DOZA-342385 format. One line per field, with one value per residue (C-alpha): residue in one letter; residue number from 0; x, y, z; chain. Coordinates in Angstrom, 1 decimal, always signed. Each point is the difference from the previous one (the first is absolute). Layout:
<lumros>
rest <- (a, ...) $
nr <- (NUM, ...) $
xx <- (X, ...) $
yy <- (Y, ...) $
zz <- (Z, ...) $
kette <- (A, ...) $
</lumros>
This chain:
<lumros>
rest <- (m, a, g, e, k, w, s, e, p, s, v, t, d, n, d, r, l, p, w, l, e, t, a, g, d, d, y, e, e, g, p, p, l, s, r, i, v, g, m, v, l, i, g, l, v, a, l, a, a, v, l, g, g, i, y, w, f, k, h, r, t, p, a, a, g, n, g, d, l, i, a, a, q, e, g, d, y, k, v, k, p, d, d, p, g, g, m, k, v, a, g, e, g, d, a, a, v, a, a, s, g, g, a, a, g, g, n, g, s, i, a, v, t, s, l, p, e, a, p, i, v, g, k, k, a, g, p, d, a, k, g, g, p, g, a, s, t, a, t, a, s, v, s, g, s, g, g, k, l, t, a, p, a, p, g, r, p, v, t, i, a, n, g, g, g, g, g, a, l, v, q, l, g, s, f, p, s, e, g, q, a, n, t, a, w, g, q, a, s, k, r, f, g, y, l, a, g, l, g, k, s, i, e, k, a, e, v, n, g, r, t, f, y, r, l, k, v, n, a, g, s, a, g, a, a, q, e, l, c, g, k, l, k, v, a, g, e, a, c, i, v, t, s) $
nr <- (0, 1, 2, 3, 4, 5, 6, 7, 8, 9, 10, 11, 12, 13, 14, 15, 16, 17, 18, 19, 20, 21, 22, 23, 24, 25, 26, 27, 28, 29, 30, 31, 32, 33, 34, 35, 36, 37, 38, 39, 40, 41, 42, 43, 44, 45, 46, 47, 48, 49, 50, 51, 52, 53, 54, 55, 56, 57, 58, 59, 60, 61, 62, 63, 64, 65, 66, 67, 68, 69, 70, 71, 72, 73, 74, 75, 76, 77, 78, 79, 80, 81, 82, 83, 84, 85, 86, 87, 88, 89, 90, 91, 92, 93, 94, 95, 96, 97, 98, 99, 100, 101, 102, 103, 104, 105, 106, 107, 108, 109, 110, 111, 112, 113, 114, 115, 116, 117, 118, 119, 120, 121, 122, 123, 124, 125, 126, 127, 128, 129, 130, 131, 132, 133, 134, 135, 136, 137, 138, 139, 140, 141, 142, 143, 144, 145, 146, 147, 148, 149, 150, 151, 152, 153, 154, 155, 156, 157, 158, 159, 160, 161, 162, 163, 164, 165, 166, 167, 168, 169, 170, 171, 172, 173, 174, 175, 176, 177, 178, 179, 180, 181, 182, 183, 184, 185, 186, 187, 188, 189, 190, 191, 192, 193, 194, 195, 196, 197, 198, 199, 200, 201, 202, 203, 204, 205, 206, 207, 208, 209, 210, 211, 212, 213, 214, 215, 216, 217, 218, 219, 220, 221, 222, 223, 224, 225, 226, 227, 228, 229, 230, 231, 232, 233, 234, 235, 236, 237, 238, 239, 240, 241, 242) $
xx <- (+189.6, +3.5, -1.3, -2.2, +1.1, -0.5, -1.7, +0.1, -3.1, -1.7, -0.3, -3.1, -0.5, -1.9, +3.2, +2.5, +1.5, +0.1, +2.5, +2.4, -0.2, +2.4, -1.4, +0.1, +1.8, -2.3, +1.0, -1.4, -1.2, +1.2, -2.3, -1.6, +2.1, -3.2, +0.4, +3.5, -0.4, -2.9, +1.9, +3.0, -2.5, -1.4, +3.5, +0.8, -3.0, +0.8, +3.4, -1.2, -2.2, +2.5, +2.5, -2.9, -0.7, +3.7, +0.6, -3.4, +1.1, +3.2, -1.4, -2.9, -0.9, +0.8, -3.1, +0.2, +0.6, +1.7, -3.1, +0.8, -3.1, -1.3, +0.5, -2.7, +0.5, +0.7, -2.9, -3.7, -1.8, -2.7, +0.3, -2.5, +0.0, +0.6, -3.4, -2.5, -2.6, +2.0, +1.2, -2.3, -0.9, -1.2, -3.8, -0.8, -3.3, -1.4, -3.0, +1.6, +2.9, -2.8, -2.1, +2.8, +0.8, -3.5, -1.5, -3.5, -1.5, +0.7, -2.2, -0.8, -3.6, -2.0, -2.4, -2.8, -2.4, +2.1, -1.2, +1.5, -2.4, -2.2, +1.2, -2.0, -1.6, -0.1, -2.7, +0.8, +0.1, -2.6, +0.9, +1.6, -2.3, +2.8, +0.9, -2.2, -1.6, -3.6, +0.6, -3.0, +0.9, -1.3, -1.5, -0.7, -3.0, +0.3, -2.8, -1.2, +1.7, +1.7, +3.6, -0.2, +0.8, -2.9, +0.7, -2.4, -1.9, +1.4, -2.0, -0.9, +1.9, -2.5, -0.7, -0.7, -2.2, +1.2, +3.5, -1.3, +2.5, +0.6, +3.7, +1.6, -0.7, +2.2, -1.8, +1.7, -2.3, -3.1, -1.5, -3.4, -1.2, +0.3, +1.7, +2.7, +0.8, +0.1, +2.3, +2.4, -0.1, +1.0, +3.0, +1.0, -0.2, +2.4, +2.7, +0.0, -0.2, -0.7, -3.6, -1.2, -0.1, -2.2, -3.5, -1.5, -2.6, -2.0, -2.2, -2.6, +0.0, -2.2, +2.2, -2.1, -2.3, +2.5, +0.5, +3.8, +1.0, +3.2, +2.1, +1.5, +1.8, -0.2, +3.8, -1.1, +1.8, +0.6, +3.6, +0.0, -2.5, +2.6, +2.7, -2.0, -0.9, +4.0, +1.0, -2.3, +0.8, +3.5, -1.0, -1.5, -3.8, -2.4, -1.9, -1.5, -0.6, -3.6, -1.8) $
yy <- (+18.7, -1.2, -2.8, +2.2, +1.4, +3.5, +1.3, +3.4, +1.5, +0.2, +3.7, +1.0, +2.8, +1.8, -0.2, +1.6, +3.4, +2.1, +2.5, -2.8, -1.4, +1.1, +3.1, -0.8, +3.0, +2.5, +1.1, +3.1, -0.4, +2.9, +2.4, -1.6, +0.3, +1.8, +2.7, +0.7, -0.1, +2.6, +2.5, -0.1, +0.7, +3.1, +1.3, -0.3, +2.2, +2.5, +0.1, +0.5, +2.9, +2.1, -0.6, +1.0, +3.4, +0.7, -0.3, +1.9, +3.0, -0.1, -0.2, +2.3, +2.8, +3.6, +1.8, +3.2, +3.6, +0.9, +0.7, +4.0, +2.1, +2.2, +3.5, +2.4, +2.3, +3.6, +2.6, -0.5, -3.5, +1.8, +2.4, +2.4, -0.9, +3.1, -0.6, -0.7, -1.1, -3.3, -1.4, +0.2, -3.2, -0.6, -1.0, +1.8, +1.7, -2.7, -1.9, -3.0, +1.0, +1.7, -3.2, -2.2, +2.5, -0.3, +3.1, +0.6, +2.1, +0.1, -0.5, -3.5, +0.0, -2.4, +1.3, -2.7, +1.6, -1.1, -3.3, -1.9, +0.1, -2.8, -2.6, +0.4, -3.6, -0.9, -2.1, -3.8, -0.2, -2.5, -3.3, +0.7, -1.1, -1.7, -1.9, -3.3, -2.0, +0.7, +4.2, +1.9, +3.1, +3.2, +2.5, +3.6, +1.8, +3.6, +2.3, +2.5, +3.0, +0.8, -0.9, +1.8, -1.3, +0.7, -0.3, -1.6, +2.0, +0.2, -2.0, +1.3, -1.5, -3.0, +0.7, -3.1, +0.8, -2.8, -0.8, -3.2, -2.5, -1.2, +0.1, +2.8, +3.7, +3.0, +3.2, +2.5, +3.0, +1.0, +3.1, +2.2, -0.4, -2.4, +2.2, +0.8, -3.6, -0.5, +3.0, -1.4, -3.3, +1.7, +1.7, -3.2, -2.2, +2.5, +0.5, -3.7, -2.2, -3.3, +1.1, +0.6, -3.6, -0.7, +0.0, +3.3, +0.0, +2.8, -0.8, +1.7, +0.3, +2.0, +0.9, +2.1, +1.2, +1.2, -1.6, -1.0, -1.5, -2.7, -0.8, -3.2, -2.3, -3.8, -1.3, -3.5, -2.2, +1.3, -0.1, +2.2, +2.5, +0.4, +0.5, +2.3, +2.1, -0.1, +1.7, +2.6, +0.6, +0.4, +2.6, +2.1, -1.1, -1.2, -3.4, -3.2, -3.7, -1.0, -2.7) $
zz <- (+223.8, -1.3, -2.2, -1.6, -3.8, -0.7, -2.8, -1.9, -0.1, -3.0, -1.7, -2.0, -2.0, +2.7, +1.8, -2.5, +0.9, -2.9, +1.2, +0.6, -3.9, -2.6, -1.8, -3.9, -2.1, -1.6, -3.5, -1.4, -3.7, -2.3, -2.2, -3.2, -3.3, -1.5, +2.4, -0.6, -3.8, +0.5, +2.1, -2.2, -2.8, +1.7, +0.9, -3.8, -1.1, +2.8, -1.4, -3.8, +1.4, +1.7, -3.1, -2.2, +1.8, +0.3, -3.6, -1.0, +2.4, -2.0, -3.2, +0.0, -2.2, +1.9, -0.1, -2.4, +1.6, +2.9, +2.4, -0.2, +0.4, -2.9, +0.4, -1.1, -2.8, +0.7, -0.3, -0.1, -0.3, -2.4, -2.8, -1.1, -3.9, -2.7, -1.5, +2.5, -2.6, -0.5, -3.3, -3.0, -1.3, -3.8, -0.1, +3.2, +0.1, -2.4, +0.6, +0.4, +2.5, +1.9, +0.2, +0.9, +2.9, +1.6, -1.6, -0.7, -2.7, -3.5, -3.3, +1.1, -0.4, -2.4, -2.1, +1.0, -2.6, -2.9, -0.9, -2.9, -3.2, -0.5, -2.9, -3.3, -0.1, -3.6, -1.8, -1.2, -4.0, -1.3, -1.6, -3.4, -3.0, -1.7, +3.3, -0.8, -2.8, +1.5, +0.7, -1.7, -1.9, +1.7, -2.5, +1.3, -0.6, -1.6, +0.7, -2.3, +1.3, -3.1, +1.5, +3.0, +3.6, +2.2, +3.8, +2.2, +2.7, +3.3, +2.5, +3.9, +2.6, +1.7, +3.7, +2.1, +2.9, +2.2, -1.0, -2.1, -0.7, +3.5, +1.6, +2.0, -0.4, +0.7, +0.8, -1.5, +2.0, +1.0, -1.8, +0.5, -3.8, -2.5, -2.2, +2.1, +0.5, -4.1, -0.1, +3.0, -2.1, -3.5, +2.0, +1.6, -2.8, -1.9, +2.7, +0.7, -3.2, +1.8, +1.5, -3.3, -1.1, +3.3, +0.4, +1.4, +2.2, +1.9, +2.9, +1.8, +3.7, +2.6, +3.2, +2.6, -2.3, -3.0, -3.2, -1.0, -3.0, +0.5, -2.6, -0.2, -2.6, -0.3, +0.7, -0.7, +3.2, +3.7, -0.7, -3.2, +1.9, +2.9, -2.6, -1.9, +3.1, +1.2, -3.3, +0.3, +3.5, -1.0, -2.6, +2.7, -0.9, +3.0, -0.5, +1.6, -1.0, +0.4, -0.9) $
kette <- (A, A, A, A, A, A, A, A, A, A, A, A, A, A, A, A, A, A, A, A, A, A, A, A, A, A, A, A, A, A, A, A, A, A, A, A, A, A, A, A, A, A, A, A, A, A, A, A, A, A, A, A, A, A, A, A, A, A, A, A, A, A, A, A, A, A, A, A, A, A, A, A, A, A, A, A, A, A, A, A, A, A, A, A, A, A, A, A, A, A, A, A, A, A, A, A, A, A, A, A, A, A, A, A, A, A, A, A, A, A, A, A, A, A, A, A, A, A, A, A, A, A, A, A, A, A, A, A, A, A, A, A, A, A, A, A, A, A, A, A, A, A, A, A, A, A, A, A, A, A, A, A, A, A, A, A, A, A, A, A, A, A, A, A, A, A, A, A, A, A, A, A, A, A, A, A, A, A, A, A, A, A, A, A, A, A, A, A, A, A, A, A, A, A, A, A, A, A, A, A, A, A, A, A, A, A, A, A, A, A, A, A, A, A, A, A, A, A, A, A, A, A, A, A, A, A, A, A, A, A, A, A, A, A, A, A, A, A, A, A, A, A, A) $
</lumros>
């Protein structure tokens, strides 16, 4: 035993004792520079806001008035006027003023029977005898009346049994006799000049054993018949459009 050499036992990582080892120094890192700069900027903005508020409060425009309550006037609040009728305005009572105020009545009627007179249609003059090289010269024949003018005999109005000519017809009325129908036509054609130039017709009709004579005029087209009947209705006359 005395002759053997003593060797130090080998120490492995598993045999290390961590609590016996020297602990390293831990150094805490400070805040980053960007955070410091941000906090400084926020502080500057807050300081500027406080200074701006103080400046505005000292230099603001004072409100007008002192805030006192307005005292009511002495006496009655409403006073009865000396003239209960009120002030007279120039033009009061006129139709225009009354209409603007919503009043009804007045002379505002329209005479529906007063239709304008029918215009006079002139005849076109014939071609001039001197207008062209091939124009013929017209000669008038003089009758042997000794220089006196003779008027032609008046002709009787033609009664069309079926309203010939086609087109739309306007019935002006129904009468118990043909004579009454002709009388009504004479009165209507004198009152309304635009009827005189239209073709008149008197149709005989049997209704429930009674004979009637229908007075009609030929207006030409359906549109013209509607227009003609409308004018007659405005004038207070009764009419119907037939075919």
